[in-house]
N, C-alpha and C positions, 0 to 999 in steps of 0.2 A: 268874604273869603269863600271860594267855591270848595266845598268839602271833598268832592271827588278829585278835583285837580290837586288839592293839598296832598292827598295820599299817593296819587299817581306820580307826582313829581318827586316824592321821597321814596319810591319803591326801591331804587338801588340800595339805599341805606338800610331799608327794612330787610331786604334780602341778605345783605351782609350780616346783619345782626342775627337773622334766622339761621344762617349757615353756622355761625359761631355757637348758637344754642344747640343745634342738631349734632354738632361735632362732639358735644359732651354726652357721654353715655349715662343714662339715668334709669336703668332698670329698677323696678320697685325693690326696695331693700338695700340698694347700693348707696349707703349714706354719704360716702365721699363724693360720688358723682352728683347726687342731688345737692350737696353743699356747693360744689363748683357751679352748678347751674343757678342756684340761688344767689351766689355771689355775682354772677353776670347779670341776672335780672335786677338785683338790688342796685347795681351800678347804672343800669339803664333807667331805673325809676328814681334815681337821685334827684331831689328837688321837686318832684312831681306830686308828692303826697307823703304822709307819714308811713314809713315802712318798718314793720316789726317782724322779727323772726321768732317763731315759737317751735321748740323742739318736739318732734313726734317720735317717740321711742321706737327704735329699730328701723325707722324710715328716713329720718333727716328732717330738715327744717320746713315748717309751713310758713309761707310769706303772707303777711296781712298788711294790706295797703288801705289807708283811709284818706279820703279827701272830702272835707265838709262842703255841703251845697245847700240848695233850697228845694222846696216842693217835696217830691217823693224820696223814699229811702230805697236804694237799689243795691243788691248784692250781686257781684260778678264772681263766677267760679271758673277755675281752671286747675289743671294738674301738671306737675313737672315730671312725674314718673312715666315710663313707657314699658312695653313688654319685651324690649330688645336687650339681651345681654351683650357686653362688648364682643366684637368680632362676628356678630351675626350677619353682617353685610360685607361682601367682598369689596364693594366700592361704597363706602358709607354715605357719600353725598354726590349727586350728579344732577345736572340740569340739561334737559333735552326735550325738544318738541314742545316748548312752552310749559314744561312741567318740572318741578323740583322733587327729586326722589331721595328718600333717606329714612333712617329709623326714627319713628315718632314724629316725622314732619307733619303728617296729617292728624295724627292722634297723639298729642295735640299741640306740638310746639309752635306751629304757625298761629294757633289761637292764643298761646301765651304772649306772642309778640304783639298781638292786638292791644294788650294792656298798656305798655309804655307809649304806644302810638296814640291810643285814645287820650291818655293824659297829656301828651304833648300837644295834641290838637286842642284840647280844652284850654291849655295855657296860651297857645298862639292865637286862637280865635276869640278868646274872652267870652265864650258862650256860657250862659247859665247852665247849671247841671244839678242833678239831685245829689243828696248826700250819698257818697259812694263808700262801700266796703268791698274789698277785693280779696279773695282767698285763693292762693295758689298752693295746692296740697301736694304731698309727696307719696301718697299711697292709694290713689284712686283705682289703679288697675288691680288692686287686691281688696277692693271693697270699702276703702276709706275707713278702716277699722280704728285707726288712731286719730284721724281728722274729724270723725263724725260729730263728736260733741261740739267742736268749734263751728262746724257747718250748721248744725241745728240751732245753735245760739244765734248765729248771724242771720239765719233764715227767720227766726222769731222776731228779730228787730227790723226786718226789711218788708217793704211793701211788695217788691217784686224781686225775682231772681233771674238773672241772665247767665246762661251757661255757654262757655266759649269752646265747647266740644265742636268738632267739625260739622258742617252741613252734610246732608246726604250727597252721594255722587251727582244727583240731579240738581243740587243746590237748595233742596227743601230744608226748612227749619223743622224742629222736632217738638211736637206738643204732647206726645205720648211715648212712653217706653215700657217695656215689660219689666215687671219685678222678677228678680232672679234669686235662686238659692241653690244650695248643694246639700244633699243628704247622703249618708252612708248607712247601708243596711248590712249588718253582720249576720250571716246565716250560720247557725251552729248545729252541727250534726253529731255523729258518733263514729269513731273510726272502727274498722274491722278489716280482716284479711279478705280481699276480694275473691280469692280462690277457695279458701277454707270455710269461712263463715260469713258470707256477705249479708245474710239475714240478721246478723247481730249488729250491723252498722246502720247508721242513718245518713244517707248521702246528701251532703250539703249542696253539691252541685245540682242535683235533681231539684231540691227545694228552691235553690236560687233560680232555676229555670221557671218554676211556677211563679215565683215572686216577680220576675221581670215581666211576665205576661200580665200579672195583676196590676203592676204599676202602669203598664201601657193602657190599661182600661181606664185610667184616670185622665188620659189625654182627652182634649176636646178640640178637634180641628176647627170647628165653627167659631169657638171662643178664642182660638189661638193659644190655648194652654198646651204646653209641651212637657214631656217627660223623657229625659235622655239618660238611660242606664249605660253610660259610655265607658266605664272602667269596671272590670270584673276580674277577680283573682282568687285563687284558692286551691285546695287539694295539696297533696304532698308526693304521691306516687301513683302510677297507673294501676298498681295492684293493691292499693289501699283505698277503702271507702273514704271519700273526702269528708273530713269532719268540720271544715270551716271554709266559708267563701265570703268575700267582701264585695259589695256592689256599691259603686259611687255614681250618684244620679244628679244630673243637672235638671232643674225645674224652672219654668218660666210661665208667667201669667200676665195678661193685660190689666186685670182689675183686682181690687182687693177682695171682692167676693170670690173670684176664682182662686186667688191665692189661698184664702182660708179653706176652701173646699179641697184643694190639692194637698195642703198641709195636713188637714185632718185625715185624708185618705191614706197618705203615706204613714202617718203615725199609727193608724189602725190596722196596718197590715198584720195578718195572722198566719201562722204556719199551716201548710197543707199536709205535709208529711208527718205522720205520727212520730213523736220523739224529737222533732226539730224545734229549734228556738230561733227567734229573731230579736235583734237589738237595732232599733232605729234611732239614729242621731243626726243632727244637722240643723240648719237654720237658713233663713232668707237673709242674704246680705244686703238686698235693696228691695223696698216695696215697689209696687207698680207706680208709674208716673201717669196719673190720670188728669186730663186737662179740666181745670175749673172754669167757671164763667169768666172770671177776671183774666185767666191765662189766654182764653180764646180772644178776648178783647185786646189783650196785649199783643197777640199775634196780628190782629187786624191793624193795630197801630204800626207795627213793624212793616206790615205789607204796604201801608200808605207811604211810609218813609222810603221803602225800597222802590216804589213806583217812581218817585221823584229822582231816583238814581238810575233809572232804566232797568230795574230788576222786577221780574214778575215772580213774586214769592208764593210758594205753596207750603203747606205743613204736612208732615208725615208722622206716622207711628213707626217706631224703630224697635227692633227686637233686643238690641243691646241696651245695657243700663249705664247710668252715669250718676254723678252727684245730684243731678236734677231730680232723680227719683226721690232723694232724701228731702229736698226742699219742697217739692210738690206734695209729698205725703204729709209734710209738716203743715200744709195749708198755705204755703207761700206761692202765689201765682208764678209759674215758671215757664220760661221760653228757652229752649235748648237749640243747639246747632248754629250758634252765631259766630262760629269760627270759620276756618278756610273751606273752600270747595276742593274736593279731590276724591281719592278712592284708595282702597287697598289697606285699610287699617289692619294691623296685626299680620300683614303678609309682606313678602319681599317686593310686592308691587306698590307699596305705600308711596303716595305722592300728593302734591297739591298743584292746582292750576295757577300758575304765576299771574296771569292776566286778571284773574278774579280777585286777587288779594286787595287792590285798592278799593274796589266797590264794596267788598265785605267789611273792610275797616271803616269805610264811610257809612255803611249801614249801621254798624254798631255805634259809631260816634253820634250820628243824627238821632238814633233811637234813644240813646242815653240822654242826650240834650233835651229831647222831647219830654222826658220824664221829670224835668224840673217843675213841671206843672203838677200841683197836688192831685193825687188820684181821684179825689171826690169831684174834681172839675171835669173829668172826662170819662170815668167809668159809668156804666149804666147803674140804675137803682139796684138791680139784683146783684150785680158784681160788688157794689159798695157794701151791701148787707153782708155778702159772703166775706169780704175783707174785714169788716168790723167784727163779725162773729169769730173769725180766726184769731184776731188780736185778743179776744177775751179768754181763749182757751189756753 
């Protein structure tokens, strides 16, 4: 059976199923919408593996699909939720110029559709495959707060993690992602009448201005470490010395070392203005995704598979985060970006390139089948040591 021909011949059915999935609004936290999408996916997965639904409070069901195999143990990750509330698009779904446009089609409902098609291909081809666990989560766009324990447990049991987030617009896979976090700095001053006794006040706006500049000193352009004080609010009236300002800051870093440095710098911020006080709170919702030796060799394996399909694969470092950050930080060799090719995630230009779908589905299928070989039979000695060390921690 020619794998690429298999998916190309079935592209009309795959597109029909994808349109049905995109037509269901699944913004994070819309439990009813996520339930409907889970119902559709469960129907498409019927008979292809063991499908379980696990409730995630306030977000809806997590789908867990298992299919026993041989050789390696592979975890596949996807998410059902999107950033799009109902009514965000005037025309929710359209196909034009070889592209399919719609809310969440690129990030990442096309990638979700790779799951039933992968399992159908395994059924129809009879190919050996590794032991598979597939998690389709309802809360990735909000940091996977509810799904995280299940993801980490599955990652601990897996030799490799494959993430069905979209490829880059150039079709590159993702070996590195920035860790991301959000901090809130409450700046507390003292109110006073601006005209009568301004000297009795402590201006929180002035102090906040100092703190924004100090935060920006923590950035490192060479290391790619960024600090974004993107929301600021405070004060009560123009004739009253502002007594409180809140600053909300987005922070990102490529490495754990930089994450720790930035975290310490933010938590050590101290007032400049006499009488002012600071309260710093917040956390990192995802650690950096740093490529391990085994992950680099996993990419090389994918590159070889892709070459046989006419793909010239490269890997990229990506500023956005995913559940791959969690699996990589847990020590599981992770390859991300194995979903659709397209562009415009989180924008009204979101789309996938239709002609690329069969090749990307074939890439996933052949890569998964190649992992039926035990990891010790193809990983280098250094990567094998790394993998064994991880399993003992």
